[in-house]
C-alpha positions as CSV (number, residue, x, y, z in Angstrom):
1,M,-15.0,-10.4,-11.3
2,N,-13.0,-11.6,-8.5
3,L,-9.9,-10.0,-6.7
4,Y,-7.5,-12.1,-8.7
5,D,-9.0,-11.0,-12.0
6,D,-9.0,-7.3,-10.8
7,A,-5.4,-7.5,-10.0
8,V,-4.4,-8.8,-13.3
9,L,-6.4,-5.9,-15.0
10,V,-5.0,-3.5,-12.9
11,L,-1.5,-4.5,-13.3
12,K,-2.0,-5.0,-17.0
13,G,-3.3,-1.2,-17.2
14,Y,-0.5,0.2,-15.0
15,K,2.0,1.9,-17.3
16,G,5.0,2.2,-14.8
17,Q,7.7,0.0,-13.8
18,P,7.3,-2.4,-16.7
19,D,9.9,-5.1,-15.6
20,L,8.4,-5.2,-12.1
21,R,4.9,-5.1,-13.3
22,D,5.6,-8.2,-15.6
23,A,7.2,-9.9,-12.8
24,Y,3.9,-9.5,-10.7
25,L,1.9,-10.7,-13.7
26,D,4.2,-13.8,-14.1
27,H,3.8,-14.4,-10.4
28,L,0.0,-14.4,-10.6
29,A,-0.1,-16.5,-13.8
30,S,1.9,-19.2,-12.0
31,H,0.3,-18.9,-8.9
32,P,-3.5,-18.9,-9.0
33,D,-3.4,-18.4,-5.1
34,G,-1.0,-15.4,-5.2
35,M,-3.5,-13.0,-3.8
36,W,-3.5,-14.7,-0.5
37,K,-1.4,-14.9,2.4
38,A,-1.2,-18.7,2.2
39,C,0.8,-18.6,-1.0
40,H,4.2,-19.2,0.4
41,A,5.9,-18.3,-2.9
42,G,4.7,-14.8,-2.3
43,H,1.5,-13.0,-2.6
44,V,-0.1,-9.6,-3.7
45,T,-0.5,-7.0,-0.8
46,A,-2.3,-3.7,-1.2
47,S,-1.1,-0.3,0.6
48,A,-1.9,3.2,0.7
49,L,0.0,6.3,1.6
50,V,-2.3,8.8,3.6
51,V,-1.6,12.3,2.3
52,D,-2.8,15.7,3.4
53,P,-1.7,17.8,0.6
54,E,-3.1,21.0,2.2
55,H,-0.6,20.8,5.0
56,G,2.2,19.0,3.1
57,R,2.2,15.9,5.3
58,V,1.7,12.1,5.2
59,L,0.5,9.6,8.0
60,L,2.8,6.9,8.8
61,T,2.5,4.0,10.9
62,L,5.2,2.6,13.3
63,H,4.6,-1.2,12.3
64,R,4.4,-3.3,15.4
65,K,6.3,-6.4,13.8
66,L,9.0,-4.5,11.6
67,R,9.5,-1.6,13.8
68,M,9.7,0.7,10.9
69,W,7.8,3.7,9.8
70,L,5.6,2.5,6.7
71,Q,2.5,3.5,4.8
72,M,-0.7,1.7,5.7
73,G,-1.2,-1.5,4.1
74,G,-1.4,-5.3,4.3
75,H,-2.9,-8.7,3.0
76,C,-5.8,-9.0,0.8
77,E,-8.8,-10.5,2.4
78,P,-11.8,-12.7,1.2
79,G,-14.4,-9.8,1.4
80,D,-12.0,-7.5,-0.9
81,T,-13.4,-7.3,-4.5
82,T,-10.5,-5.0,-6.0
83,L,-7.0,-4.0,-5.1
84,E,-8.3,-0.5,-4.6
85,S,-11.0,-1.4,-2.0
86,A,-8.3,-3.6,-0.2
87,A,-5.9,-0.5,-0.1
88,L,-8.5,1.8,1.1
89,R,-9.7,-0.6,3.8
90,E,-6.2,-1.2,5.0
91,A,-5.6,2.7,5.1
92,A,-8.9,3.2,7.2
93,E,-8.4,0.2,9.6
94,E,-4.9,1.2,10.2
95,S,-5.1,5.0,10.5
96,G,-8.5,5.3,12.0
97,V,-9.2,8.2,9.7
98,A,-12.8,8.5,8.5
99,G,-13.6,9.7,5.0
100,L,-10.3,8.8,3.0
101,T,-10.5,8.8,-0.8
102,L,-8.3,7.3,-3.4
103,L,-6.0,9.5,-5.2
104,P,-7.5,9.0,-9.0
105,G,-5.4,7.2,-11.5
106,G,-4.7,3.5,-10.0
107,P,-1.7,2.4,-8.2
108,V,1.2,4.9,-7.6
109,R,3.8,2.4,-7.6
110,L,4.7,-1.2,-7.1
111,D,7.2,-2.4,-4.6
112,R,8.3,-6.1,-4.2
113,H,10.1,-6.9,-0.9
114,P,11.4,-9.9,0.8
115,I,9.6,-11.1,4.0
116,P,10.4,-13.6,6.6
117,P,9.6,-17.3,6.2
118,P,7.3,-19.1,5.6
119,C,6.4,-16.8,2.9
120,H,9.2,-15.3,0.7
121,W,7.8,-12.0,-1.1
122,H,5.3,-9.2,-0.8
123,F,4.0,-8.1,-4.2
124,D,2.8,-4.7,-3.0
125,V,0.6,-2.5,-5.0
126,Q,0.8,0.9,-3.6
127,Y,-2.0,3.6,-3.8
128,A,-2.4,6.9,-2.2
129,V,-5.4,8.3,-0.3
130,L,-6.4,11.8,0.4
131,A,-7.1,12.6,4.0
132,P,-10.3,14.8,4.5
133,P,-9.9,18.3,6.0
134,G,-9.6,18.1,9.9
135,A,-8.6,14.3,9.6
136,V,-8.1,12.6,13.1
137,Q,-6.1,9.3,13.4
138,E,-6.7,6.7,15.9
139,I,-4.0,4.1,16.4
140,S,-4.7,0.5,15.6
141,D,-3.5,-2.8,17.3
142,E,-1.1,-3.3,14.4
143,S,0.9,-0.1,15.2
144,L,3.3,1.0,17.9
145,D,2.8,4.7,16.9
146,L,0.8,6.6,14.3
147,R,2.2,10.0,13.2
148,W,1.9,12.9,10.7
149,F,5.2,13.7,9.0
150,G,6.0,16.9,6.7
151,Y,7.0,15.8,3.2
152,D,10.6,16.9,4.2
153,E,10.7,14.7,7.3
154,V,9.9,11.4,5.6
155,A,13.5,10.6,4.3
156,G,14.7,10.9,8.0
157,V,12.2,8.5,9.4
158,A,11.3,5.8,6.7
159,D,13.3,3.8,4.3
160,E,13.6,4.1,0.5
161,S,10.4,2.6,-0.5
162,V,8.4,5.1,1.5
163,V,10.4,7.8,0.3
164,R,9.8,6.7,-3.6
165,L,6.1,6.2,-2.9
166,L,6.0,9.7,-1.5
167,E,7.7,11.1,-4.4
168,A,5.5,9.4,-7.1
169,T,2.4,10.5,-5.1
170,R,3.6,14.0,-5.0
171,A,4.3,14.0,-8.7
172,R,0.7,12.7,-9.3
173,L,-0.8,15.5,-7.1
């Protein structure tokens, strides 16, 4: 099974957000290259919210290009075999935290958002990952800053998409 096939299976199995899920599936059906950044009509991305439930906090990155506090995530790469592995890879690369584990149950949310040309849309499949006890973060080249925020602080620093991801993650926890 390749990444495209995995994405279709994951999305077909995702029970939330049916209209948006169907839009993702329609996009992939009409764009066989829809997993890759080169697809200018839009492409699937994978992200993950790094959560430390023991301390009631999340790790957010101040995105270098967008200058916004966001969850870890980004483009799928040729070596990615599943959306889960892409999200976990992105979370580990951008957070520097070793030993992250995916929150069971598949994607937490979907979030489609416009991006600057030449592409038009990110079809983000959002997961949550659990930080191990004593997690130590290390900033990557993709970030201006990396910081833990208490659950109650997120709405004051991040946009609604991150707030919705946190709410859905907390409901699953």
